[in-house]
mmCIF file of the N, C-alpha and C atoms, coordinates in Angstrom:
data_MODEL
# 
_entry.id   MODEL 
# 
loop_
_atom_site.group_PDB 
_atom_site.id 
_atom_site.type_symbol 
_atom_site.label_atom_id 
_atom_site.label_alt_id 
_atom_site.label_comp_id 
_atom_site.label_asym_id 
_atom_site.label_entity_id 
_atom_site.label_seq_id 
_atom_site.pdbx_PDB_ins_code 
_atom_site.Cartn_x 
_atom_site.Cartn_y 
_atom_site.Cartn_z 
_atom_site.occupancy 
_atom_site.B_iso_or_equiv 
_atom_site.pdbx_formal_charge 
_atom_site.auth_seq_id 
_atom_site.auth_comp_id 
_atom_site.auth_asym_id 
_atom_site.auth_atom_id 
_atom_site.pdbx_PDB_model_num 
ATOM 1   N N  . MET A 1 1  ? -34.987 7.253  -89.125 1.00 0.00 ? 1  MET A N  1 
ATOM 2   C CA . MET A 1 1  ? -33.745 6.531  -89.303 1.00 0.00 ? 1  MET A CA 1 
ATOM 3   C C  . MET A 1 1  ? -32.793 7.292  -90.227 1.00 0.00 ? 1  MET A C  1 
ATOM 4   N N  . ARG A 1 2  ? -33.356 7.869  -91.261 1.00 0.00 ? 2  ARG A N  1 
ATOM 5   C CA . ARG A 1 2  ? -32.537 8.614  -92.215 1.00 0.00 ? 2  ARG A CA 1 
ATOM 6   C C  . ARG A 1 2  ? -31.939 9.857  -91.550 1.00 0.00 ? 2  ARG A C  1 
ATOM 7   N N  . LYS A 1 3  ? -32.696 10.491 -90.680 1.00 0.00 ? 3  LYS A N  1 
ATOM 8   C CA . LYS A 1 3  ? -32.221 11.685 -89.995 1.00 0.00 ? 3  LYS A CA 1 
ATOM 9   C C  . LYS A 1 3  ? -31.034 11.346 -89.089 1.00 0.00 ? 3  LYS A C  1 
ATOM 10  N N  . ILE A 1 4  ? -31.067 10.197 -88.436 1.00 0.00 ? 4  ILE A N  1 
ATOM 11  C CA . ILE A 1 4  ? -29.968 9.767  -87.574 1.00 0.00 ? 4  ILE A CA 1 
ATOM 12  C C  . ILE A 1 4  ? -28.722 9.479  -88.405 1.00 0.00 ? 4  ILE A C  1 
ATOM 13  N N  . MET A 1 5  ? -28.890 8.863  -89.565 1.00 0.00 ? 5  MET A N  1 
ATOM 14  C CA . MET A 1 5  ? -27.748 8.519  -90.413 1.00 0.00 ? 5  MET A CA 1 
ATOM 15  C C  . MET A 1 5  ? -27.085 9.763  -91.001 1.00 0.00 ? 5  MET A C  1 
ATOM 16  N N  . ILE A 1 6  ? -27.825 10.831 -91.186 1.00 0.00 ? 6  ILE A N  1 
ATOM 17  C CA . ILE A 1 6  ? -27.253 12.069 -91.707 1.00 0.00 ? 6  ILE A CA 1 
ATOM 18  C C  . ILE A 1 6  ? -26.610 12.867 -90.575 1.00 0.00 ? 6  ILE A C  1 
ATOM 19  N N  . SER A 1 7  ? -27.237 12.907 -89.415 1.00 0.00 ? 7  SER A N  1 
ATOM 20  C CA . SER A 1 7  ? -26.729 13.729 -88.317 1.00 0.00 ? 7  SER A CA 1 
ATOM 21  C C  . SER A 1 7  ? -25.488 13.125 -87.655 1.00 0.00 ? 7  SER A C  1 
ATOM 22  N N  . LEU A 1 8  ? -25.345 11.809 -87.663 1.00 0.00 ? 8  LEU A N  1 
ATOM 23  C CA . LEU A 1 8  ? -24.184 11.180 -87.034 1.00 0.00 ? 8  LEU A CA 1 
ATOM 24  C C  . LEU A 1 8  ? -22.875 11.549 -87.744 1.00 0.00 ? 8  LEU A C  1 
ATOM 25  N N  . PRO A 1 9  ? -22.749 11.386 -89.060 1.00 0.00 ? 9  PRO A N  1 
ATOM 26  C CA . PRO A 1 9  ? -21.500 11.803 -89.720 1.00 0.00 ? 9  PRO A CA 1 
ATOM 27  C C  . PRO A 1 9  ? -21.266 13.311 -89.639 1.00 0.00 ? 9  PRO A C  1 
ATOM 28  N N  . THR A 1 10 ? -22.345 14.079 -89.684 1.00 0.00 ? 10 THR A N  1 
ATOM 29  C CA . THR A 1 10 ? -22.203 15.531 -89.581 1.00 0.00 ? 10 THR A CA 1 
ATOM 30  C C  . THR A 1 10 ? -21.668 15.916 -88.210 1.00 0.00 ? 10 THR A C  1 
ATOM 31  N N  . GLY A 1 11 ? -22.169 15.285 -87.173 1.00 0.00 ? 11 GLY A N  1 
ATOM 32  C CA . GLY A 1 11 ? -21.688 15.558 -85.813 1.00 0.00 ? 11 GLY A CA 1 
ATOM 33  C C  . GLY A 1 11 ? -20.239 15.140 -85.627 1.00 0.00 ? 11 GLY A C  1 
ATOM 34  N N  . LEU A 1 12 ? -19.873 13.980 -86.176 1.00 0.00 ? 12 LEU A N  1 
ATOM 35  C CA . LEU A 1 12 ? -18.484 13.531 -86.076 1.00 0.00 ? 12 LEU A CA 1 
ATOM 36  C C  . LEU A 1 12 ? -17.547 14.468 -86.836 1.00 0.00 ? 12 LEU A C  1 
ATOM 37  N N  . PHE A 1 13 ? -17.989 14.919 -87.998 1.00 0.00 ? 13 PHE A N  1 
ATOM 38  C CA . PHE A 1 13 ? -17.181 15.854 -88.782 1.00 0.00 ? 13 PHE A CA 1 
ATOM 39  C C  . PHE A 1 13 ? -17.014 17.175 -88.034 1.00 0.00 ? 13 PHE A C  1 
ATOM 40  N N  . ALA A 1 14 ? -18.076 17.655 -87.420 1.00 0.00 ? 14 ALA A N  1 
ATOM 41  C CA . ALA A 1 14 ? -18.004 18.910 -86.666 1.00 0.00 ? 14 ALA A CA 1 
ATOM 42  C C  . ALA A 1 14 ? -17.059 18.769 -85.473 1.00 0.00 ? 14 ALA A C  1 
ATOM 43  N N  . ALA A 1 15 ? -17.131 17.640 -84.778 1.00 0.00 ? 15 ALA A N  1 
ATOM 44  C CA . ALA A 1 15 ? -16.242 17.417 -83.635 1.00 0.00 ? 15 ALA A CA 1 
ATOM 45  C C  . ALA A 1 15 ? -14.782 17.344 -84.082 1.00 0.00 ? 15 ALA A C  1 
ATOM 46  N N  . ALA A 1 16 ? -14.531 16.668 -85.200 1.00 0.00 ? 16 ALA A N  1 
ATOM 47  C CA . ALA A 1 16 ? -13.162 16.574 -85.717 1.00 0.00 ? 16 ALA A CA 1 
ATOM 48  C C  . ALA A 1 16 ? -12.647 17.938 -86.161 1.00 0.00 ? 16 ALA A C  1 
ATOM 49  N N  . ALA A 1 17 ? -13.516 18.741 -86.766 1.00 0.00 ? 17 ALA A N  1 
ATOM 50  C CA . ALA A 1 17 ? -13.110 20.077 -87.215 1.00 0.00 ? 17 ALA A CA 1 
ATOM 51  C C  . ALA A 1 17 ? -12.784 20.976 -86.026 1.00 0.00 ? 17 ALA A C  1 
ATOM 52  N N  . ILE A 1 18 ? -13.593 20.912 -84.978 1.00 0.00 ? 18 ILE A N  1 
ATOM 53  C CA . ILE A 1 18 ? -13.334 21.719 -83.781 1.00 0.00 ? 18 ILE A CA 1 
ATOM 54  C C  . ILE A 1 18 ? -12.024 21.288 -83.123 1.00 0.00 ? 18 ILE A C  1 
ATOM 55  N N  . TYR A 1 19 ? -11.789 19.988 -83.059 1.00 0.00 ? 19 TYR A N  1 
ATOM 56  C CA . TYR A 1 19 ? -10.544 19.479 -82.474 1.00 0.00 ? 19 TYR A CA 1 
ATOM 57  C C  . TYR A 1 19 ? -9.331  19.936 -83.286 1.00 0.00 ? 19 TYR A C  1 
ATOM 58  N N  . ALA A 1 20 ? -9.426  19.865 -84.604 1.00 0.00 ? 20 ALA A N  1 
ATOM 59  C CA . ALA A 1 20 ? -8.306  20.266 -85.462 1.00 0.00 ? 20 ALA A CA 1 
ATOM 60  C C  . ALA A 1 20 ? -8.016  21.758 -85.335 1.00 0.00 ? 20 ALA A C  1 
ATOM 61  N N  . VAL A 1 21 ? -9.050  22.570 -85.325 1.00 0.00 ? 21 VAL A N  1 
ATOM 62  C CA . VAL A 1 21 ? -8.858  24.019 -85.222 1.00 0.00 ? 21 VAL A CA 1 
ATOM 63  C C  . VAL A 1 21 ? -8.298  24.391 -83.848 1.00 0.00 ? 21 VAL A C  1 
ATOM 64  N N  . SER A 1 22 ? -8.793  23.759 -82.800 1.00 0.00 ? 22 SER A N  1 
ATOM 65  C CA . SER A 1 22 ? -8.309  24.102 -81.459 1.00 0.00 ? 22 SER A CA 1 
ATOM 66  C C  . SER A 1 22 ? -6.871  23.641 -81.241 1.00 0.00 ? 22 SER A C  1 
ATOM 67  N N  . SER A 1 23 ? -6.461  22.540 -81.847 1.00 0.00 ? 23 SER A N  1 
ATOM 68  C CA . SER A 1 23 ? -5.083  22.081 -81.668 1.00 0.00 ? 23 SER A CA 1 
ATOM 69  C C  . SER A 1 23 ? -4.095  22.960 -82.413 1.00 0.00 ? 23 SER A C  1 
ATOM 70  N N  . VAL A 1 24 ? -4.525  23.615 -83.475 1.00 0.00 ? 24 VAL A N  1 
ATOM 71  C CA . VAL A 1 24 ? -3.644  24.510 -84.222 1.00 0.00 ? 24 VAL A CA 1 
ATOM 72  C C  . VAL A 1 24 ? -3.676  25.913 -83.639 1.00 0.00 ? 24 VAL A C  1 
ATOM 73  N N  . ALA A 1 25 ? -4.845  26.382 -83.254 1.00 0.00 ? 25 ALA A N  1 
ATOM 74  C CA . ALA A 1 25 ? -5.006  27.773 -82.833 1.00 0.00 ? 25 ALA A CA 1 
ATOM 75  C C  . ALA A 1 25 ? -4.515  28.025 -81.412 1.00 0.00 ? 25 ALA A C  1 
ATOM 76  N N  . LEU A 1 26 ? -4.643  27.058 -80.520 1.00 0.00 ? 26 LEU A N  1 
ATOM 77  C CA . LEU A 1 26 ? -4.242  27.270 -79.135 1.00 0.00 ? 26 LEU A CA 1 
ATOM 78  C C  . LEU A 1 26 ? -2.743  27.035 -78.985 1.00 0.00 ? 26 LEU A C  1 
ATOM 79  N N  . PRO A 1 27 ? -2.024  27.911 -78.286 1.00 0.00 ? 27 PRO A N  1 
ATOM 80  C CA . PRO A 1 27 ? -0.579  27.737 -78.136 1.00 0.00 ? 27 PRO A CA 1 
ATOM 81  C C  . PRO A 1 27 ? -0.257  26.602 -77.170 1.00 0.00 ? 27 PRO A C  1 
ATOM 82  N N  . ALA A 1 28 ? 0.911   26.004 -77.364 1.00 0.00 ? 28 ALA A N  1 
ATOM 83  C CA . ALA A 1 28 ? 1.366   24.934 -76.480 1.00 0.00 ? 28 ALA A CA 1 
ATOM 84  C C  . ALA A 1 28 ? 1.951   25.554 -75.215 1.00 0.00 ? 28 ALA A C  1 
ATOM 85  N N  . PRO A 1 29 ? 1.828   24.895 -74.068 1.00 0.00 ? 29 PRO A N  1 
ATOM 86  C CA . PRO A 1 29 ? 2.417   25.440 -72.846 1.00 0.00 ? 29 PRO A CA 1 
ATOM 87  C C  . PRO A 1 29 ? 3.945   25.427 -72.936 1.00 0.00 ? 29 PRO A C  1 
ATOM 88  N N  . ALA A 1 30 ? 4.589   26.461 -72.413 1.00 0.00 ? 30 ALA A N  1 
ATOM 89  C CA . ALA A 1 30 ? 6.041   26.591 -72.513 1.00 0.00 ? 30 ALA A CA 1 
ATOM 90  C C  . ALA A 1 30 ? 6.710   26.143 -71.221 1.00 0.00 ? 30 ALA A C  1 
ATOM 91  N N  . ALA A 1 31 ? 6.447   24.938 -70.805 1.00 0.00 ? 31 ALA A N  1 
ATOM 92  C CA . ALA A 1 31 ? 7.086   24.390 -69.617 1.00 0.00 ? 31 ALA A CA 1 
ATOM 93  C C  . ALA A 1 31 ? 8.403   23.732 -70.021 1.00 0.00 ? 31 ALA A C  1 
ATOM 94  N N  . ALA A 1 32 ? 9.259   23.473 -69.045 1.00 0.00 ? 32 ALA A N  1 
ATOM 95  C CA . ALA A 1 32 ? 10.554  22.864 -69.335 1.00 0.00 ? 32 ALA A CA 1 
ATOM 96  C C  . ALA A 1 32 ? 10.391  21.466 -69.914 1.00 0.00 ? 32 ALA A C  1 
ATOM 97  N N  . VAL A 1 33 ? 9.382   20.738 -69.458 1.00 0.00 ? 33 VAL A N  1 
ATOM 98  C CA . VAL A 1 33 ? 9.149   19.393 -69.982 1.00 0.00 ? 33 VAL A CA 1 
ATOM 99  C C  . VAL A 1 33 ? 8.749   19.464 -71.443 1.00 0.00 ? 33 VAL A C  1 
ATOM 100 N N  . VAL A 1 34 ? 7.929   20.429 -71.780 1.00 0.00 ? 34 VAL A N  1 
ATOM 101 C CA . VAL A 1 34 ? 7.498   20.590 -73.167 1.00 0.00 ? 34 VAL A CA 1 
ATOM 102 C C  . VAL A 1 34 ? 8.687   20.971 -74.032 1.00 0.00 ? 34 VAL A C  1 
ATOM 103 N N  . CYS A 1 35 ? 9.567   21.823 -73.525 1.00 0.00 ? 35 CYS A N  1 
ATOM 104 C CA . CYS A 1 35 ? 10.755  22.219 -74.278 1.00 0.00 ? 35 CYS A CA 1 
ATOM 105 C C  . CYS A 1 35 ? 11.681  21.028 -74.495 1.00 0.00 ? 35 CYS A C  1 
ATOM 106 N N  . ALA A 1 36 ? 11.828  20.198 -73.483 1.00 0.00 ? 36 ALA A N  1 
ATOM 107 C CA . ALA A 1 36 ? 12.702  19.040 -73.605 1.00 0.00 ? 36 ALA A CA 1 
ATOM 108 C C  . ALA A 1 36 ? 12.163  18.029 -74.600 1.00 0.00 ? 36 ALA A C  1 
ATOM 109 N N  . LYS A 1 37 ? 10.852  17.953 -74.720 1.00 0.00 ? 37 LYS A N  1 
ATOM 110 C CA . LYS A 1 37 ? 10.257  17.031 -75.685 1.00 0.00 ? 37 LYS A CA 1 
ATOM 111 C C  . LYS A 1 37 ? 10.400  17.531 -77.108 1.00 0.00 ? 37 LYS A C  1 
ATOM 112 N N  . GLY A 1 38 ? 10.720  18.808 -77.287 1.00 0.00 ? 38 GLY A N  1 
ATOM 113 C CA . GLY A 1 38 ? 10.951  19.335 -78.624 1.00 0.00 ? 38 GLY A CA 1 
ATOM 114 C C  . GLY A 1 38 ? 9.706   19.811 -79.330 1.00 0.00 ? 38 GLY A C  1 
ATOM 115 N N  . VAL A 1 39 ? 8.754   20.350 -78.592 1.00 0.00 ? 39 VAL A N  1 
ATOM 116 C CA . VAL A 1 39 ? 7.535   20.859 -79.214 1.00 0.00 ? 39 VAL A CA 1 
ATOM 117 C C  . VAL A 1 39 ? 7.887   22.080 -80.050 1.00 0.00 ? 39 VAL A C  1 
ATOM 118 N N  . TYR A 1 40 ? 7.411   22.113 -81.268 1.00 0.00 ? 40 TYR A N  1 
ATOM 119 C CA . TYR A 1 40 ? 7.728   23.202 -82.194 1.00 0.00 ? 40 TYR A CA 1 
ATOM 120 C C  . TYR A 1 40 ? 7.091   24.500 -81.723 1.00 0.00 ? 40 TYR A C  1 
ATOM 121 N N  . ARG A 1 41 ? 7.836   25.550 -81.662 1.00 0.00 ? 41 ARG A N  1 
ATOM 122 C CA . ARG A 1 41 ? 7.405   26.883 -81.247 1.00 0.00 ? 41 ARG A CA 1 
ATOM 123 C C  . ARG A 1 41 ? 6.817   26.891 -79.836 1.00 0.00 ? 41 ARG A C  1 
ATOM 124 N N  . ALA A 1 42 ? 7.459   26.234 -78.902 1.00 0.00 ? 42 ALA A N  1 
ATOM 125 C CA . ALA A 1 42 ? 6.957   26.198 -77.527 1.00 0.00 ? 42 ALA A CA 1 
ATOM 126 C C  . ALA A 1 42 ? 7.419   27.405 -76.720 1.00 0.00 ? 42 ALA A C  1 
ATOM 127 N N  . GLY A 1 43 ? 8.245   28.255 -77.279 1.00 0.00 ? 43 GLY A N  1 
ATOM 128 C CA . GLY A 1 43 ? 8.713   29.440 -76.574 1.00 0.00 ? 43 GLY A CA 1 
ATOM 129 C C  . GLY A 1 43 ? 9.864   29.152 -75.636 1.00 0.00 ? 43 GLY A C  1 
ATOM 130 N N  . CYS A 1 44 ? 10.732  28.242 -76.007 1.00 0.00 ? 44 CYS A N  1 
ATOM 131 C CA . CYS A 1 44 ? 11.806  27.801 -75.126 1.00 0.00 ? 44 CYS A CA 1 
ATOM 132 C C  . CYS A 1 44 ? 13.162  28.386 -75.491 1.00 0.00 ? 44 CYS A C  1 
ATOM 133 N N  . VAL A 1 45 ? 13.239  29.300 -76.410 1.00 0.00 ? 45 VAL A N  1 
ATOM 134 C CA . VAL A 1 45 ? 14.520  29.818 -76.865 1.00 0.00 ? 45 VAL A CA 1 
ATOM 135 C C  . VAL A 1 45 ? 14.846  31.103 -76.122 1.00 0.00 ? 45 VAL A C  1 
ATOM 136 N N  . GLY A 1 46 ? 16.020  31.134 -75.540 1.00 0.00 ? 46 GLY A N  1 
ATOM 137 C CA . GLY A 1 46 ? 16.473  32.312 -74.820 1.00 0.00 ? 46 GLY A CA 1 
ATOM 138 C C  . GLY A 1 46 ? 17.586  33.015 -75.575 1.00 0.00 ? 46 GLY A C  1 
ATOM 139 N N  . PRO A 1 47 ? 18.262  33.962 -74.935 1.00 0.00 ? 47 PRO A N  1 
ATOM 140 C CA . PRO A 1 47 ? 19.327  34.689 -75.625 1.00 0.00 ? 47 PRO A CA 1 
ATOM 141 C C  . PRO A 1 47 ? 20.553  33.836 -75.927 1.00 0.00 ? 47 PRO A C  1 
ATOM 142 N N  . ASN A 1 48 ? 20.742  32.731 -75.216 1.00 0.00 ? 48 ASN A N  1 
ATOM 143 C CA . ASN A 1 48 ? 21.902  31.860 -75.437 1.00 0.00 ? 48 ASN A CA 1 
ATOM 144 C C  . ASN A 1 48 ? 21.550  30.598 -76.210 1.00 0.00 ? 48 ASN A C  1 
ATOM 145 N N  . GLY A 1 49 ? 20.412  30.553 -76.848 1.00 0.00 ? 49 GLY A N  1 
ATOM 146 C CA . GLY A 1 49 ? 20.013  29.378 -77.608 1.00 0.00 ? 49 GLY A CA 1 
ATOM 147 C C  . GLY A 1 49 ? 18.872  28.649 -76.937 1.00 0.00 ? 49 GLY A C  1 
ATOM 148 N N  . ALA A 1 50 ? 18.537  27.510 -77.474 1.00 0.00 ? 50 ALA A N  1 
ATOM 149 C CA . ALA A 1 50 ? 17.423  26.728 -76.954 1.00 0.00 ? 50 ALA A CA 1 
ATOM 150 C C  . ALA A 1 50 ? 17.782  26.133 -75.597 1.00 0.00 ? 50 ALA A C  1 
ATOM 151 N N  . VAL A 1 51 ? 16.767  25.867 -74.806 1.00 0.00 ? 51 VAL A N  1 
ATOM 152 C CA . VAL A 1 51 ? 16.978  25.370 -73.448 1.00 0.00 ? 51 VAL A CA 1 
ATOM 153 C C  . VAL A 1 51 ? 17.559  23.966 -73.452 1.00 0.00 ? 51 VAL A C  1 
ATOM 154 N N  . ALA A 1 52 ? 17.059  23.097 -74.299 1.00 0.00 ? 52 ALA A N  1 
ATOM 155 C CA . ALA A 1 52 ? 17.451  21.694 -74.278 1.00 0.00 ? 52 ALA A CA 1 
ATOM 156 C C  . ALA A 1 52 ? 18.696  21.404 -75.105 1.00 0.00 ? 52 ALA A C  1 
ATOM 157 N N  . VAL A 1 53 ? 19.310  22.420 -75.673 1.00 0.00 ? 53 VAL A N  1 
ATOM 158 C CA . VAL A 1 53 ? 20.469  22.209 -76.541 1.00 0.00 ? 53 VAL A CA 1 
ATOM 159 C C  . VAL A 1 53 ? 21.733  22.535 -75.772 1.00 0.00 ? 53 VAL A C  1 
ATOM 160 N N  . ARG A 1 54 ? 22.694  21.630 -75.810 1.00 0.00 ? 54 ARG A N  1 
ATOM 161 C CA . ARG A 1 54 ? 23.980  21.873 -75.170 1.00 0.00 ? 54 ARG A CA 1 
ATOM 162 C C  . ARG A 1 54 ? 24.979  22.307 -76.229 1.00 0.00 ? 54 ARG A C  1 
ATOM 163 N N  . ARG A 1 55 ? 25.816  23.248 -75.868 1.00 0.00 ? 55 ARG A N  1 
ATOM 164 C CA . ARG A 1 55 ? 26.835  23.718 -76.801 1.00 0.00 ? 55 ARG A CA 1 
ATOM 165 C C  . ARG A 1 55 ? 28.030  22.768 -76.775 1.00 0.00 ? 55 ARG A C  1 
ATOM 166 N N  . PRO A 1 56 ? 28.668  22.580 -77.917 1.00 0.00 ? 56 PRO A N  1 
ATOM 167 C CA . PRO A 1 56 ? 29.850  21.716 -77.928 1.00 0.00 ? 56 PRO A CA 1 
ATOM 168 C C  . PRO A 1 56 ? 31.016  22.379 -77.191 1.00 0.00 ? 56 PRO A C  1 
ATOM 169 N N  . ALA A 1 57 ? 31.951  21.567 -76.742 1.00 0.00 ? 57 ALA A N  1 
ATOM 170 C CA . ALA A 1 57 ? 33.117  22.093 -76.044 1.00 0.00 ? 57 ALA A CA 1 
ATOM 171 C C  . ALA A 1 57 ? 33.942  22.949 -76.996 1.00 0.00 ? 57 ALA A C  1 
ATOM 172 N N  . ALA A 1 58 ? 34.482  24.033 -76.489 1.00 0.00 ? 58 ALA A N  1 
ATOM 173 C CA . ALA A 1 58 ? 35.264  24.946 -77.327 1.00 0.00 ? 58 ALA A CA 1 
ATOM 174 C C  . ALA A 1 58 ? 36.601  24.305 -77.685 1.00 0.00 ? 58 ALA A C  1 
ATOM 175 N N  . ARG A 1 59 ? 36.983  24.464 -78.945 1.00 0.00 ? 59 ARG A N  1 
ATOM 176 C CA . ARG A 1 59 ? 38.269  23.958 -79.403 1.00 0.00 ? 59 ARG A CA 1 
ATOM 177 C C  . ARG A 1 59 ? 39.294  25.083 -79.368 1.00 0.00 ? 59 ARG A C  1 
ATOM 178 N N  . LYS A 1 60 ? 40.544  24.722 -79.149 1.00 0.00 ? 60 LYS A N  1 
ATOM 179 C CA . LYS A 1 60 ? 41.607  25.715 -79.185 1.00 0.00 ? 60 LYS A CA 1 
ATOM 180 C C  . LYS A 1 60 ? 41.959  25.989 -80.639 1.00 0.00 ? 60 LYS A C  1 
ATOM 181 N N  . HIS A 1 61 ? 42.091  27.250 -80.956 1.00 0.00 ? 61 HIS A N  1 
ATOM 182 C CA . HIS A 1 61 ? 42.424  27.640 -82.319 1.00 0.00 ? 61 HIS A CA 1 
ATOM 183 C C  . HIS A 1 61 ? 43.863  28.130 -82.372 1.00 0.00 ? 61 HIS A C  1 
ATOM 184 N N  . GLY A 1 62 ? 44.578  27.702 -83.391 1.00 0.00 ? 62 GLY A N  1 
ATOM 185 C CA . GLY A 1 62 ? 45.939  28.188 -83.592 1.00 0.00 ? 62 GLY A CA 1 
ATOM 186 C C  . GLY A 1 62 ? 46.952  27.464 -82.724 1.00 0.00 ? 62 GLY A C  1 
ATOM 187 N N  . ALA A 1 63 ? 48.204  27.797 -82.916 1.00 0.00 ? 63 ALA A N  1 
ATOM 188 C CA . ALA A 1 63 ? 49.296  27.181 -82.181 1.00 0.00 ? 63 ALA A CA 1 
ATOM 189 C C  . ALA A 1 63 ? 49.675  28.049 -80.981 1.00 0.00 ? 63 ALA A C  1 
ATOM 190 N N  . VAL A 1 64 ? 50.264  27.409 -79.994 1.00 0.00 ? 64 VAL A N  1 
ATOM 191 C CA . VAL A 1 64 ? 50.739  28.137 -78.825 1.00 0.00 ? 64 VAL A CA 1 
ATOM 192 C C  . VAL A 1 64 ? 52.163  28.590 -79.109 1.00 0.00 ? 64 VAL A C  1 
ATOM 193 N N  . CYS A 1 65 ? 52.407  29.850 -78.931 1.00 0.00 ? 65 CYS A N  1 
ATOM 194 C CA . CYS A 1 65 ? 53.732  30.405 -79.202 1.00 0.00 ? 65 CYS A CA 1 
ATOM 195 C C  . CYS A 1 65 ? 54.529  30.433 -77.903 1.00 0.00 ? 65 CYS A C  1 
ATOM 196 N N  . ARG A 1 66 ? 55.737  29.829 -77.925 1.00 0.00 ? 66 ARG A N  1 
ATOM 197 C CA . ARG A 1 66 ? 56.561  29.779 -76.726 1.00 0.00 ? 66 ARG A CA 1 
ATOM 198 C C  . ARG A 1 66 ? 57.683  30.826 -76.748 1.00 0.00 ? 66 ARG A C  1 
ATOM 199 N N  . ARG A 1 67 ? 58.082  31.260 -77.928 1.00 0.00 ? 67 ARG A N  1 
ATOM 200 C CA . ARG A 1 67 ? 59.140  32.271 -78.048 1.00 0.00 ? 67 ARG A CA 1 
ATOM 201 C C  . ARG A 1 67 ? 58.667  33.405 -78.939 1.00 0.00 ? 67 ARG A C  1 
ATOM 202 N N  . TYR A 1 68 ? 58.988  34.586 -78.537 1.00 0.00 ? 68 TYR A N  1 
ATOM 203 C CA . TYR A 1 68 ? 58.622  35.762 -79.319 1.00 0.00 ? 68 TYR A CA 1 
ATOM 204 C C  . TYR A 1 68 ? 59.879  36.513 -79.729 1.00 0.00 ? 68 TYR A C  1 
ATOM 205 N N  . GLY A 1 69 ? 59.819  37.102 -80.891 1.00 0.00 ? 69 GLY A N  1 
ATOM 206 C CA . GLY A 1 69 ? 60.898  37.964 -81.360 1.00 0.00 ? 69 GLY A CA 1 
ATOM 207 C C  . GLY A 1 69 ? 60.300  39.218 -81.957 1.00 0.00 ? 69 GLY A C  1 
ATOM 208 N N  . ILE A 1 70 ? 61.092  40.274 -82.010 1.00 0.00 ? 70 ILE A N  1 
ATOM 209 C CA . ILE A 1 70 ? 60.602  41.525 -82.577 1.00 0.00 ? 70 ILE A CA 1 
ATOM 210 C C  . ILE A 1 70 ? 61.158  41.649 -83.986 1.00 0.00 ? 70 ILE A C  1 
ATOM 211 N N  . VAL A 1 71 ? 60.259  41.644 -84.959 1.00 0.00 ? 71 VAL A N  1 
ATOM 212 C CA . VAL A 1 71 ? 60.632  41.735 -86.362 1.00 0.00 ? 71 VAL A CA 1 
ATOM 213 C C  . VAL A 1 71 ? 59.971  42.972 -86.929 1.00 0.00 ? 71 VAL A C  1 
ATOM 214 N N  . GLY A 1 72 ? 60.767  43.959 -87.282 1.00 0.00 ? 72 GLY A N  1 
ATOM 215 C CA . GLY A 1 72 ? 60.218  45.196 -87.848 1.00 0.00 ? 72 GLY A CA 1 
ATOM 216 C C  . GLY A 1 72 ? 59.352  45.958 -86.865 1.00 0.00 ? 72 GLY A C  1 
ATOM 217 N N  . GLY A 1 73 ? 59.666  45.872 -85.596 1.00 0.00 ? 73 GLY A N  1 
ATOM 218 C CA . GLY A 1 73 ? 58.908  46.589 -84.582 1.00 0.00 ? 73 GLY A CA 1 
ATOM 219 C C  . GLY A 1 73 ? 57.624  45.891 -84.163 1.00 0.00 ? 73 GLY A C  1 
ATOM 220 N N  . VAL A 1 74 ? 57.410  44.665 -84.670 1.00 0.00 ? 74 VAL A N  1 
ATOM 221 C CA . VAL A 1 74 ? 56.196  43.911 -84.347 1.00 0.00 ? 74 VAL A CA 1 
ATOM 222 C C  . VAL A 1 74 ? 56.591  42.634 -83.619 1.00 0.00 ? 74 VAL A C  1 
ATOM 223 N N  . ARG A 1 75 ? 55.920  42.358 -82.537 1.00 0.00 ? 75 ARG A N  1 
ATOM 224 C CA . ARG A 1 75 ? 56.184  41.132 -81.779 1.00 0.00 ? 75 ARG A CA 1 
ATOM 225 C C  . ARG A 1 75 ? 55.559  39.953 -82.510 1.00 0.00 ? 75 ARG A C  1 
ATOM 226 N N  . ARG A 1 76 ? 56.409  38.974 -82.861 1.00 0.00 ? 76 ARG A N  1 
ATOM 227 C CA . ARG A 1 76 ? 55.924  37.813 -83.615 1.00 0.00 ? 76 ARG A CA 1 
ATOM 228 C C  . ARG A 1 76 ? 56.415  36.524 -82.976 1.00 0.00 ? 76 ARG A C  1 
ATOM 229 N N  . CYS A 1 77 ? 55.702  35.467 -83.290 1.00 0.00 ? 77 CYS A N  1 
ATOM 230 C CA . CYS A 1 77 ? 56.080  34.151 -82.799 1.00 0.00 ? 77 CYS A CA 1 
ATOM 231 C C  . CYS A 1 77 ? 57.279  33.654 -83.608 1.00 0.00 ? 77 CYS A C  1 
ATOM 232 N N  . VAL A 1 78 ? 58.310  33.180 -82.922 1.00 0.00 ? 78 VAL A N  1 
ATOM 233 C CA . VAL A 1 78 ? 59.525  32.718 -83.581 1.00 0.00 ? 78 VAL A CA 1 
ATOM 234 C C  . VAL A 1 78 ? 59.678  31.232 -83.301 1.00 0.00 ? 78 VAL A C  1 
ATOM 235 N N  . VAL A 1 79 ? 59.866  30.447 -84.350 1.00 0.00 ? 79 VAL A N  1 
ATOM 236 C CA . VAL A 1 79 ? 60.071  29.009 -84.205 1.00 0.00 ? 79 VAL A CA 1 
ATOM 237 C C  . VAL A 1 79 ? 61.557  28.737 -84.359 1.00 0.00 ? 79 VAL A C  1 
ATOM 238 N N  . TRP A 1 80 ? 62.175  28.080 -83.367 1.00 0.00 ? 80 TRP A N  1 
ATOM 239 C CA . TRP A 1 80 ? 63.608  27.795 -83.431 1.00 0.00 ? 80 TRP A CA 1 
ATOM 240 C C  . TRP A 1 80 ? 63.826  26.337 -83.524 1.00 0.00 ? 80 TRP A C  1 
# 
């Protein structure tokens, strides 16, 4: 009876240790579903950013110039 009581926790501990080591050591599959779920280090990043991330719409910078004038030999925007 004593042998069973010692071997049962030892076996459970060994199983938990193997599970923990295998979940950390084995890489996650790099499928599109895995990337969409946000698995850390799933290998989903390409040259244009992550697969599941959308870029925001581009904003226009600066004002639109409707009239140009030449000032000192340089073409510049003129506000009238």
